[in-house]
C-alpha angles and dihedrals in degrees: 000000000000095000127102110318092011133101121312129201109244123234097202117154118188114241112267118238108212130174115258127257090256091051092051089052088053090052092049091052096043113126105152095107122172093202143359088257091058092050090048091052093053092048090052089053092049091049091053090047096048097043099066094290093285123184121256091247089059090053092047091055097039114120133201089246088063085077111094109180107302095348143076109228116187144130121250111251092223091052093050091053100042109028126062100179136045093022109170128181120246112240118197126177115235099228124186089261091054092048091051095052093040090056088062096054105029130110111206091188094065131066085231121073094228092038093221097118137059128214115276094024117172124238089245091054091048093050094047093046092047094050093046097048095042090053092051093046093047091052090059092043090055089057091052090048091057093046091052092040091229119190090226124036115255110239136154087255094056093060088076093050092047092050093052094043094046090056093044091050088052093055100260111150120250089239092057092044090052091050092053092048095046097246122161093215143006094255089070090048089053088063092063099045121091121225115264114278125265089247090054093053088054091052092047094049094052087083093063113106 
């Protein structure tokens, strides 16, 4: 049934809804925190966004020895668990902006940057810790989203979408974006990139006679 003329498996990805550039600028400038926990949550989001749009699980497991000079060098947790071949490390430059936000969430007394894990942790411990912390952080991010009246809710997961779309809006190729995010092919990258903006479609169509 899957031969020529038969059924095919679709590759449809729903269009991503990502906050605009102006909204991201509002998030970056936000200072009206209700509590230290809310400030911590936003700084975690900014770290995820600025460090190649990594997942929260990657940050939770990130160690100080993942820093090599001026770069983070690490393997995505998802990639280690699902891909056997073509596994490449993620390399992300530690810019002054990254250093600043890292200083607000780091724990220098732990081998892990966030300081939420201990050596020899079990997978069950990691999963439980990740789910619990992500839930707490997202609760604070939702409050900030409402305060800023964002078009898309701010969550740890949306940092990855915003990273990819920010680069795409700036003219970075999908191949380069995929390389930065650790994707095995451009189809995966497509999933994280928002459609071009309404303003951009107007600019494009001005060339039509």
